[in-house]
Structures are given as C-alpha cells and as structure tokens.
MARNUDREN-470443 format. One record per residue: residue number from 1; residue in three letters; x, y, z of N, C-alpha, C in turn. Coordinates in Angstrom, 2 decimals. Layout:
BEGIN
NUM;ALA;X;Y;Z;X;Y;Z;X;Y;Z
...
This chain:
BEGIN
1;MET;0.85;-1.18;0.00;0.00;0.00;0.00;0.90;1.24;0.00
2;PRO;0.67;2.17;-0.93;1.46;3.39;-0.98;1.31;4.21;0.29
3;ASP;2.36;4.93;0.62;2.36;5.74;1.84;1.90;7.16;1.50
4;VAL;0.61;7.30;1.17;0.05;8.59;0.80;-1.21;8.80;1.64
5;ASP;-1.30;9.92;2.30;-2.52;10.27;3.01;-3.35;11.16;2.10
6;PRO;-4.46;10.63;1.54;-5.22;11.40;0.56;-5.82;12.68;1.14
7;LEU;-5.95;12.76;2.44;-6.54;13.96;3.04;-5.53;15.09;3.22
8;THR;-4.24;14.73;3.30;-3.24;15.78;3.51;-2.32;15.97;2.31
9;ALA;-2.42;15.08;1.32;-1.57;15.19;0.14;-1.96;16.44;-0.66
10;ASP;-0.97;17.02;-1.31;-1.26;18.12;-2.22;-1.75;17.53;-3.54
11;TRP;-2.91;17.98;-4.01;-3.49;17.50;-5.25;-3.33;18.60;-6.29
12;SER;-2.90;18.22;-7.48;-2.80;19.19;-8.56;-4.20;19.50;-9.07
13;THR;-4.31;20.57;-9.82;-5.59;20.93;-10.43;-6.08;19.80;-11.33
14;GLU;-5.18;19.19;-12.09;-5.55;18.10;-13.00;-6.04;16.88;-12.23
15;GLN;-5.36;16.56;-11.13;-5.77;15.40;-10.33;-7.16;15.62;-9.71
16;THR;-7.38;16.81;-9.20;-8.69;17.14;-8.63;-9.77;17.10;-9.71
17;GLU;-9.45;17.65;-10.87;-10.40;17.66;-11.98;-10.78;16.23;-12.37
18;VAL;-9.80;15.33;-12.46;-10.08;13.94;-12.83;-10.99;13.30;-11.78
19;MET;-10.70;13.50;-10.51;-11.53;12.89;-9.46;-12.95;13.44;-9.50
20;GLN;-13.10;14.72;-9.77;-14.44;15.30;-9.88;-15.18;14.75;-11.09
21;ARG;-14.51;14.60;-12.22;-15.17;14.06;-13.41;-15.54;12.59;-13.22
22;LEU;-14.70;11.83;-12.51;-15.04;10.44;-12.21;-16.28;10.38;-11.31
23;ARG;-16.37;11.29;-10.35;-17.56;11.37;-9.51;-18.78;11.68;-10.36
24;ASP;-18.65;12.63;-11.29;-19.76;12.98;-12.17;-20.20;11.78;-13.01
25;TRP;-19.22;11.03;-13.53;-19.54;9.84;-14.33;-20.27;8.81;-13.46
26;ALA;-19.78;8.58;-12.23;-20.42;7.61;-11.34;-21.87;8.02;-11.05
27;THR;-22.10;9.30;-10.85;-23.45;9.80;-10.59;-24.33;9.61;-11.82
28;SER;-23.81;9.94;-12.98;-24.56;9.78;-14.23;-24.87;8.32;-14.50
29;PHE;-23.90;7.46;-14.25;-24.08;6.03;-14.47;-25.14;5.47;-13.53
30;ALA;-25.13;5.93;-12.28;-26.16;5.50;-11.32;-27.54;5.94;-11.80
31;GLU;-27.63;7.13;-12.37;-28.91;7.60;-12.91;-29.35;6.74;-14.10
32;LEU;-28.40;6.34;-14.94;-28.74;5.43;-16.04;-29.31;4.11;-15.50
33;ASN;-28.73;3.61;-14.40;-29.25;2.39;-13.80;-30.68;2.58;-13.28
34;LEU;-30.97;3.77;-12.74;-32.34;4.06;-12.30;-33.28;4.07;-13.51
35;ASN;-32.81;4.62;-14.62;-33.63;4.61;-15.83;-33.82;3.19;-16.37
36;LEU;-32.80;2.35;-16.25;-32.94;0.95;-16.63;-34.02;0.28;-15.77
37;ALA;-34.03;0.58;-14.48;-35.04;0.02;-13.57;-36.44;0.41;-14.04
38;THR;-36.62;1.68;-14.39;-37.91;2.14;-14.88;-38.26;1.44;-16.19
39;TRP;-37.28;1.37;-17.09;-37.46;0.74;-18.40;-37.96;-0.69;-18.27
40;MET;-37.36;-1.43;-17.30;-37.69;-2.84;-17.14;-38.74;-3.09;-16.06
41;ASP;-39.26;-2.01;-15.47;-40.27;-2.10;-14.42;-39.78;-2.99;-13.26
42;LEU;-38.57;-2.67;-12.79;-37.95;-3.42;-11.70;-37.56;-2.46;-10.57
43;PRO;-37.47;-2.95;-9.35;-36.85;-2.14;-8.31;-35.41;-1.83;-8.71
44;SER;-34.89;-0.71;-8.27;-33.55;-0.30;-8.71;-32.48;-1.32;-8.32
45;SER;-32.62;-1.95;-7.15;-31.62;-2.95;-6.75;-31.64;-4.15;-7.69
46;ASP;-32.84;-4.54;-8.14;-32.95;-5.68;-9.06;-32.37;-5.32;-10.44
47;ALA;-32.66;-4.11;-10.91;-32.13;-3.68;-12.21;-30.61;-3.57;-12.15
48;ASN;-30.09;-3.05;-11.05;-28.64;-2.96;-10.90;-28.01;-4.34;-10.95
49;ALA;-28.58;-5.29;-10.22;-28.06;-6.66;-10.22;-28.18;-7.27;-11.61
50;LEU;-29.32;-7.09;-12.25;-29.51;-7.64;-13.60;-28.49;-7.04;-14.57
51;GLY;-28.23;-5.75;-14.45;-27.20;-5.13;-15.29;-25.85;-5.79;-15.11
52;HIS;-25.47;-6.05;-13.86;-24.19;-6.73;-13.60;-24.18;-8.11;-14.24
53;ILE;-25.29;-8.84;-14.11;-25.37;-10.19;-14.66;-25.29;-10.16;-16.19
54;VAL;-26.02;-9.25;-16.81;-26.02;-9.16;-18.28;-24.63;-8.77;-18.79
55;TRP;-24.03;-7.72;-18.22;-22.74;-7.25;-18.74;-21.65;-8.27;-18.51
56;ALA;-21.68;-8.98;-17.38;-20.67;-10.01;-17.14;-20.81;-11.15;-18.16
57;ALA;-22.05;-11.54;-18.44;-22.27;-12.60;-19.43;-21.84;-12.14;-20.81
58;GLU;-22.15;-10.89;-21.15;-21.74;-10.34;-22.46;-20.22;-10.34;-22.58
59;ASP;-19.54;-10.13;-21.45;-18.08;-10.08;-21.44;-17.46;-11.47;-21.41
60;GLY;-18.31;-12.50;-21.32;-17.79;-13.87;-21.30;-17.31;-14.33;-19.94
61;HIS;-17.64;-13.59;-18.89;-17.24;-13.94;-17.53;-18.47;-13.89;-16.61
62;PRO;-19.38;-14.86;-16.75;-20.60;-14.82;-15.96;-20.30;-14.85;-14.45
63;LEU;-21.19;-14.25;-13.71;-21.01;-14.11;-12.26;-21.54;-15.32;-11.50
64;THR;-21.02;-15.48;-10.31;-21.61;-16.38;-9.33;-22.42;-15.50;-8.38
65;PRO;-23.30;-16.08;-7.58;-24.01;-15.27;-6.59;-23.06;-14.52;-5.64
66;ALA;-21.95;-15.15;-5.27;-20.99;-14.49;-4.38;-20.35;-13.28;-5.07
67;ASP;-20.01;-13.42;-6.36;-19.46;-12.29;-7.12;-20.47;-11.15;-7.13
68;LEU;-21.71;-11.47;-7.46;-22.76;-10.45;-7.54;-22.96;-9.79;-6.19
69;SER;-23.01;-10.57;-5.15;-23.20;-10.04;-3.80;-22.13;-9.00;-3.47
70;ARG;-20.89;-9.31;-3.79;-19.79;-8.38;-3.54;-19.95;-7.11;-4.38
71;GLN;-20.31;-7.27;-5.65;-20.40;-6.13;-6.55;-21.54;-5.18;-6.20
72;ILE;-22.64;-5.71;-5.70;-23.78;-4.84;-5.41;-23.87;-4.47;-3.94
73;GLY;-22.96;-5.01;-3.12;-22.90;-4.62;-1.72;-24.05;-5.15;-0.87
74;MET;-24.49;-6.36;-1.17;-25.55;-6.98;-0.39;-25.02;-8.24;0.28
75;THR;-25.67;-8.62;1.37;-25.32;-9.88;2.02;-25.72;-11.03;1.11
76;SER;-25.18;-12.20;1.38;-25.53;-13.36;0.56;-27.02;-13.68;0.69
77;GLY;-27.58;-13.52;1.86;-29.01;-13.77;2.05;-29.88;-12.82;1.24
78;ALA;-29.55;-11.52;1.30;-30.31;-10.53;0.54;-30.15;-10.75;-0.96
79;THR;-28.95;-11.15;-1.37;-28.71;-11.43;-2.79;-29.53;-12.64;-3.23
80;THR;-29.64;-13.64;-2.39;-30.45;-14.82;-2.74;-31.91;-14.42;-2.94
81;VAL;-32.44;-13.58;-2.07;-33.83;-13.12;-2.21;-33.99;-12.36;-3.52
82;LEU;-33.04;-11.47;-3.82;-33.07;-10.70;-5.06;-33.02;-11.64;-6.27
83;LEU;-32.12;-12.61;-6.25;-32.00;-13.55;-7.36;-33.27;-14.38;-7.53
84;ASN;-33.90;-14.74;-6.42;-35.18;-15.47;-6.50;-36.22;-14.62;-7.24
85;ARG;-36.27;-13.32;-6.94;-37.22;-12.43;-7.63;-36.91;-12.37;-9.12
86;LEU;-35.63;-12.17;-9.47;-35.25;-12.08;-10.88;-35.53;-13.39;-11.61
87;GLU;-35.29;-14.51;-10.95;-35.54;-15.80;-11.58;-37.05;-16.03;-11.75
88;SER;-37.82;-15.71;-10.73;-39.29;-15.87;-10.82;-39.89;-15.00;-11.91
89;ALA;-39.29;-13.82;-12.11;-39.79;-12.90;-13.14;-39.31;-13.29;-14.55
90;GLY;-38.47;-14.33;-14.63;-38.00;-14.80;-15.93;-36.83;-14.01;-16.50
91;HIS;-36.10;-13.28;-15.64;-34.98;-12.47;-16.13;-33.64;-13.20;-16.11
92;ILE;-33.49;-14.16;-15.19;-32.21;-14.88;-15.08;-32.47;-16.35;-14.88
93;ARG;-31.40;-17.13;-15.02;-31.43;-18.54;-14.64;-30.12;-18.86;-13.93
94;ARG;-30.20;-19.78;-13.03;-29.02;-20.29;-12.33;-28.65;-21.61;-12.98
95;SER;-27.37;-21.80;-13.23;-26.94;-23.07;-13.82;-25.68;-23.56;-13.11
96;ARG;-25.46;-24.84;-13.25;-24.25;-25.46;-12.69;-23.38;-25.90;-13.86
97;GLU;-22.36;-25.10;-14.14;-21.54;-25.30;-15.33;-20.11;-25.73;-15.02
98;HIS;-19.79;-25.89;-13.74;-18.40;-26.16;-13.35;-18.26;-27.62;-12.89
99;ASP;-17.02;-28.02;-12.79;-16.74;-29.34;-12.25;-17.28;-29.46;-10.83
100;ASP;-17.15;-28.39;-10.06;-17.71;-28.34;-8.71;-19.20;-28.02;-8.86
101;ARG;-20.05;-29.00;-8.76;-21.48;-28.83;-9.02;-22.17;-27.95;-7.98
102;ARG;-21.47;-27.60;-6.91;-22.06;-26.69;-5.92;-21.99;-25.25;-6.41
103;ARG;-21.11;-24.98;-7.36;-20.91;-23.61;-7.85;-21.98;-23.26;-8.87
104;VAL;-22.65;-22.14;-8.62;-23.76;-21.69;-9.46;-23.30;-20.53;-10.33
105;THR;-23.72;-20.55;-11.59;-23.44;-19.48;-12.54;-24.76;-18.76;-12.84
106;LEU;-24.69;-17.44;-12.90;-25.87;-16.63;-13.20;-25.85;-16.24;-14.66
107;ARG;-26.95;-16.51;-15.35;-27.07;-16.19;-16.77;-28.36;-15.40;-16.99
108;PRO;-28.29;-14.35;-17.82;-29.54;-13.65;-18.16;-30.34;-14.48;-19.14
109;GLU;-31.64;-14.41;-19.00;-32.51;-15.05;-20.00;-32.46;-14.19;-21.27
110;PRO;-32.69;-14.80;-22.43;-32.64;-14.04;-23.69;-33.54;-12.81;-23.69
111;SER;-34.73;-12.90;-23.11;-35.63;-11.74;-23.11;-35.06;-10.59;-22.28
112;ALA;-34.41;-10.90;-21.16;-33.79;-9.85;-20.34;-32.62;-9.22;-21.08
113;ARG;-31.85;-10.05;-21.75;-30.72;-9.55;-22.55;-31.23;-8.63;-23.66
114;GLU;-32.32;-9.01;-24.30;-32.88;-8.16;-25.37;-33.44;-6.85;-24.82
115;GLN;-34.09;-6.91;-23.65;-34.58;-5.67;-23.03;-33.40;-4.75;-22.69
116;ALA;-32.33;-5.32;-22.18;-31.15;-4.52;-21.85;-30.54;-3.93;-23.11
117;ARG;-30.49;-4.71;-24.18;-29.96;-4.19;-25.45;-30.84;-3.08;-26.00
118;ALA;-32.15;-3.24;-25.89;-33.07;-2.19;-26.35;-32.88;-0.92;-25.53
119;PHE;-32.67;-1.07;-24.22;-32.42;0.09;-23.37;-31.11;0.76;-23.79
120;LEU;-30.09;-0.03;-24.02;-28.79;0.52;-24.42;-28.89;1.23;-25.75
121;ALA;-29.66;0.68;-26.68;-29.84;1.34;-27.97;-30.51;2.70;-27.78
122;GLU;-31.42;2.79;-26.83;-32.14;4.04;-26.56;-31.28;5.01;-25.76
123;SER;-30.49;4.48;-24.82;-29.78;5.35;-23.88;-28.31;5.56;-24.19
124;GLY;-27.74;4.74;-25.05;-26.29;4.75;-25.19;-25.72;5.48;-26.39
125;ALA;-26.56;6.13;-27.18;-26.06;6.78;-28.40;-25.01;7.84;-28.11
126;GLU;-25.27;8.66;-27.12;-24.32;9.74;-26.79;-22.99;9.17;-26.28
127;ILE;-23.09;8.15;-25.44;-21.88;7.53;-24.89;-21.10;6.86;-26.01
128;ALA;-21.80;6.12;-26.87;-21.13;5.45;-27.99;-20.44;6.47;-28.89
129;HIS;-21.09;7.61;-29.13;-20.48;8.65;-29.97;-19.17;9.14;-29.37
130;VAL;-19.17;9.38;-28.06;-17.94;9.86;-27.41;-16.84;8.82;-27.52
131;VAL;-17.17;7.56;-27.23;-16.15;6.50;-27.28;-15.64;6.32;-28.71
132;GLN;-16.56;6.29;-29.68;-16.15;6.04;-31.06;-15.42;7.21;-31.70
133;SER;-15.63;8.41;-31.18;-14.95;9.57;-31.76;-13.65;9.93;-31.03
134;THR;-13.31;9.14;-30.02;-12.06;9.38;-29.29;-10.93;8.61;-29.95
135;PRO;-9.81;9.26;-30.20;-8.68;8.57;-30.85;-8.23;7.35;-30.05
136;PRO;-7.84;6.28;-30.75;-7.43;5.04;-30.07;-6.33;5.26;-29.02
137;GLU;-5.38;6.16;-29.30;-4.31;6.37;-28.32;-4.85;6.97;-27.02
138;HIS;-5.88;7.81;-27.11;-6.50;8.36;-25.90;-7.27;7.27;-25.16
139;LEU;-7.96;6.42;-25.92;-8.70;5.33;-25.29;-7.76;4.39;-24.54
140;ARG;-6.59;4.12;-25.11;-5.62;3.25;-24.43;-5.16;3.88;-23.12
141;ILE;-4.94;5.18;-23.12;-4.52;5.87;-21.90;-5.63;5.82;-20.85
142;VAL;-6.86;6.09;-21.28;-7.99;6.05;-20.34;-8.20;4.64;-19.82
143;ALA;-8.12;3.64;-20.70;-8.30;2.25;-20.27;-7.23;1.85;-19.26
144;ASP;-5.98;2.25;-19.52;-4.90;1.95;-18.58;-5.16;2.63;-17.24
145;PHE;-5.54;3.89;-17.26;-5.83;4.63;-16.03;-6.98;3.98;-15.27
146;ALA;-8.07;3.64;-15.98;-9.23;3.03;-15.33;-8.87;1.66;-14.76
147;THR;-8.03;0.91;-15.46;-7.59;-0.39;-14.96;-6.79;-0.23;-13.68
148;ARG;-5.86;0.71;-13.67;-5.04;0.94;-12.47;-5.89;1.46;-11.32
149;LEU;-6.83;2.35;-11.61;-7.71;2.88;-10.58;-8.61;1.78;-10.03
150;GLY;-9.12;0.92;-10.91;-9.94;-0.21;-10.48;-9.16;-1.18;-9.60
151;ALA;-7.92;-1.45;-9.99;-7.08;-2.35;-9.19;-6.80;-1.75;-7.82
152;ALA;-6.57;-0.45;-7.77;-6.34;0.21;-6.48;-7.60;0.15;-5.61
153;SER;-8.76;0.35;-6.22;-10.02;0.26;-5.46;-10.26;-1.16;-4.97
154;THR;-9.97;-2.14;-5.81;-10.12;-3.54;-5.41;-9.19;-3.86;-4.25
155;GLU;-7.96;-3.39;-4.33;-6.99;-3.62;-3.26;-7.47;-2.99;-1.95
156;ALA;-7.98;-1.76;-2.03;-8.48;-1.09;-0.83;-9.69;-1.84;-0.27
157;ASN;-10.60;-2.27;-1.14;-11.78;-3.00;-0.67;-11.40;-4.33;-0.03
158;THR;-10.45;-5.03;-0.61;-9.98;-6.29;-0.02;-9.38;-6.05;1.35
159;ARG;-8.54;-5.03;1.47;-7.93;-4.69;2.76;-9.00;-4.34;3.78
160;LEU;-9.98;-3.56;3.37;-11.04;-3.13;4.30;-11.91;-4.30;4.74
161;ARG;-12.17;-5.26;3.85;-12.98;-6.44;4.21;-12.25;-7.30;5.23
162;GLN;-10.91;-7.29;5.18;-10.13;-8.14;6.05;-9.87;-7.50;7.42
163;ARG;-10.15;-6.22;7.55;-9.95;-5.53;8.84;-11.05;-5.89;9.82
164;PRO;-10.69;-6.00;11.08;-11.75;-6.16;12.07;-12.56;-4.87;12.17
165;ARG;-13.84;-5.02;12.41;-14.69;-3.82;12.54;-14.34;-3.08;13.82
166;PRO;-14.40;-1.74;13.75;-14.09;-0.96;14.97;-15.15;-1.16;16.05
C-alpha cells in the first residue's frame, strides 16, 4: 500500500479535476441504472443486479451469486432473495456449469438480454459517440488509467474487508 494520506496530500488541479469528473460519471451512471429500472419495471436494486449479470455474461465472464453479492454490496441472504425475484420474473437462470457442481453461474434469459440491449440502444447513443470519436491512443490511456484505478479500489476494498470492525 502506498504511503500517501489522501486527506493531507497536495493535489494538482488536473488530479482534482479527474476525481471530480469520475464522480460525475459515477453519478450519471447511477442515474442510467435508475432509468434501466424504470425501463424494465424493476426495483432499482434488481435492475442494478440484472445489469451486472447481463454485462458479465456479455463479457464472457458470468457471475456467481458471491461475485454479484460483492459487486452490489448486499449480504448473501439478501442477494439470494433478489436472485429469487429475478428468476421468478423470468430475467435470469441459475446453472451449474463447473466441475464443482455446488458452484452456481448466473445467466440472463434471452428476453432480459434483449430488453437490456433495447435500453442501451435508446440510452447509449451519446456515450457510444464519445467513445467512437475518441482517438485510439486516448482510449488506451484512459483504459490503462481506469484499470489501475480499479485495481487500487479492489486492493483497498480487499484490505477493508479483512480488517476487524471498529
């Protein structure tokens, strides 16, 4: 862990600007998730979870319930209740695809995937334009920065989970 105190460190104008823009993006992205919930007529927690399940499957790395629980910040019990709702509504299915038959994989149902794609087609034009009109060398720099920032956040979260509660 780097020896930097973020509260007392001197931040450059550029560093502060980046952190503020990342906050703005996180806020905007959260609002998009609320719109997805409205689009799919789901509670926001269910839409958020479904989004994680769909995007992970699209990326070729489907989630387990434990992965999802960690990503959405819910206990395993609350995640199970949420997954039961999504499964009953026909949005997801649980499957056993591993050698260890106790391990469950979460997959979106085709209709949920299509609803998510329809939402993205409606909501993602502006974002797609920005990404597609950005030069590849800038995208590589942003991707590298986001990867490093994500790894640092993961490291901090892992450290915090392992700490005893005060």
